C-alpha positions as CSV (number, residue, x, y, z in Angstrom):
1,M,135.3,-31.6,213.3
2,T,138.8,-32.8,213.8
3,A,140.8,-35.1,211.5
4,P,141.1,-38.7,212.6
5,P,144.6,-40.2,213.1
6,V,145.9,-42.0,210.0
7,S,149.0,-43.6,211.4
8,S,150.0,-44.5,214.9
9,R,153.6,-43.7,214.1
10,D,155.1,-40.3,215.0
11,N,154.9,-37.8,212.2
12,K,157.8,-35.4,212.6
13,R,157.6,-33.3,209.4
14,K,154.7,-31.0,208.8
15,I,153.6,-28.8,205.9
16,V,151.5,-25.6,205.7
17,L,149.0,-24.9,203.0
18,E,148.1,-21.2,202.6
19,F,145.3,-20.3,200.3
20,E,145.2,-17.1,198.2
21,R,141.8,-15.9,199.3
22,G,142.3,-16.9,203.0
23,G,142.9,-19.9,205.1
24,Q,145.9,-21.7,206.5
25,L,146.1,-25.4,207.2
26,V,148.8,-27.6,208.8
27,A,149.3,-31.3,207.8
28,D,151.5,-34.1,209.0
29,L,153.6,-35.6,206.3
30,L,153.3,-39.4,206.5
31,D,156.9,-40.4,206.1
32,N,156.5,-43.9,207.3
33,D,153.5,-44.7,205.2
34,A,154.6,-43.2,201.9
35,P,158.3,-42.6,202.2
36,Q,159.2,-41.9,198.6
37,T,156.1,-39.7,198.0
38,A,156.7,-37.8,201.2
39,E,160.4,-37.2,200.4
40,A,159.6,-36.0,196.8
41,F,156.9,-33.7,198.2
42,W,159.3,-32.3,200.9
43,K,162.1,-31.7,198.4
44,K,159.7,-29.6,196.1
45,L,158.8,-27.2,198.9
46,P,158.0,-24.4,198.8
47,M,155.6,-24.6,195.9
48,R,152.9,-22.3,194.7
49,E,150.3,-24.1,192.5
50,M,146.8,-23.5,191.2
51,C,144.1,-25.3,193.2
52,E,140.8,-26.1,191.7
53,H,137.9,-28.4,192.5
54,A,138.2,-32.0,191.3
55,K,135.8,-33.2,188.6
56,F,135.3,-36.9,189.3
57,S,136.1,-37.6,193.0
58,G,133.5,-35.7,195.0
59,F,134.5,-33.2,197.7
60,V,138.1,-32.9,196.6
61,L,140.5,-30.1,195.7
62,S,143.1,-30.8,193.0
63,I,146.6,-29.5,192.4
64,L,148.8,-30.5,189.5
65,P,152.4,-30.3,190.7
66,D,155.6,-31.2,189.0
67,L,156.3,-34.1,191.4
68,D,158.1,-37.1,190.1
69,V,157.0,-40.3,191.9
70,D,156.0,-43.4,189.9
71,K,155.2,-45.8,192.6
72,A,152.2,-47.0,194.5
73,E,153.2,-47.0,198.1
74,N,149.9,-47.3,200.1
75,S,147.3,-47.1,197.3
76,R,143.7,-46.2,198.1
77,A,140.8,-45.0,196.1
78,I,137.9,-45.8,198.3
79,G,137.7,-45.1,202.0
80,V,139.4,-41.7,201.9
81,L,138.6,-39.3,204.7
82,P,138.3,-35.5,205.0
83,G,141.6,-34.0,205.8
84,Q,143.6,-36.5,203.9
85,I,146.1,-35.4,201.2
86,L,146.8,-37.9,198.4
87,F,149.1,-38.1,195.5
88,N,148.0,-39.8,192.2
89,P,151.0,-40.9,190.2
90,H,148.7,-42.0,187.3
91,L,150.2,-45.4,187.1
92,N,147.2,-47.1,185.6
93,N,146.2,-44.6,182.9
94,S,147.5,-41.9,180.6
95,T,146.2,-38.4,181.1
96,W,147.1,-34.9,179.9
97,H,148.8,-34.2,183.3
98,K,151.2,-36.6,184.9
99,R,150.7,-36.0,188.6
100,E,148.0,-34.9,190.9
101,I,147.6,-33.9,194.6
102,S,144.1,-34.3,196.0
103,I,142.9,-32.7,199.2
104,V,139.8,-34.4,200.5
105,Y,137.3,-32.1,202.3
106,G,134.1,-34.3,202.3
107,V,132.6,-37.4,200.9
108,A,134.9,-38.7,198.2
109,A,136.2,-41.7,196.2
110,M,139.4,-41.1,194.2
111,R,138.5,-41.2,190.5
112,D,139.6,-39.9,187.2
113,S,138.0,-40.0,183.7
114,F,139.1,-43.7,183.5
115,G,137.5,-44.9,186.8
116,Y,139.0,-45.4,190.2
117,A,142.4,-43.8,190.7
118,P,144.7,-45.5,193.2
119,C,146.5,-42.7,195.2
120,N,149.3,-42.6,197.8
121,L,148.1,-41.2,201.1
122,V,151.0,-38.7,201.8
123,A,149.7,-36.3,204.5
124,N,146.9,-35.7,207.0
125,I,145.6,-32.3,207.9
126,V,145.7,-31.8,211.7
127,G,143.2,-29.9,213.8
128,D,139.8,-28.3,212.9
129,L,138.5,-29.4,209.4
130,D,135.7,-26.8,209.3
131,L,138.1,-24.3,207.7
132,L,139.1,-26.9,205.1
133,R,135.4,-27.4,204.3
134,E,134.9,-23.7,203.9
135,I,137.9,-23.4,201.6
136,G,136.6,-26.4,199.5
137,I,133.1,-24.9,199.1
138,R,134.6,-21.5,198.3
139,I,136.8,-22.9,195.5
140,H,133.9,-25.0,194.2
141,H,131.6,-22.0,194.0
142,D,134.0,-19.1,193.2
143,G,136.6,-20.9,191.2
144,R,140.2,-21.8,191.5
145,E,142.9,-20.0,193.5
146,H,146.6,-20.4,194.3
147,V,147.8,-22.3,197.2
148,E,151.3,-22.0,198.6
149,I,152.6,-25.2,200.3
150,K,155.7,-24.9,202.4
151,R,157.6,-26.5,205.3
152,Y,156.0,-25.9,208.7
153,E,158.3,-24.0,211.0
154,P,156.8,-23.5,214.4
155,E,157.1,-20.2,216.2
156,E,159.4,-20.3,219.2
């Protein structure tokens, strides 16, 4: 399965997600669709965070980064697709953690303990999504693991 296009605009910046127990994914950063979120994300790279399975949203992996964005740029909670990476600035509720990155790998609706959670769509994984699904199932069954997120630098 391949990821559907999210935006018709050219996406120039890319990120790489490398999972501790195996698996590397590349994603387009959606600079035109979520400029402030994409820029804050880019400035934080590289980052190494714990990745675990989300509790309320369905087939979603969750990361709790120290990322400072407090704006809804292109909010969505329903209609998210596998391969999409979203950022929840928690504007509508108060929670023990301030920010959350969600990686959708199957059927999902973005939720938290308060209900639907509007999120900024910030990146889209490109290519084959079968590996993403394998990683998601592994984390769901075997527990959390670290993920390193860094700037994509193509080999020449």
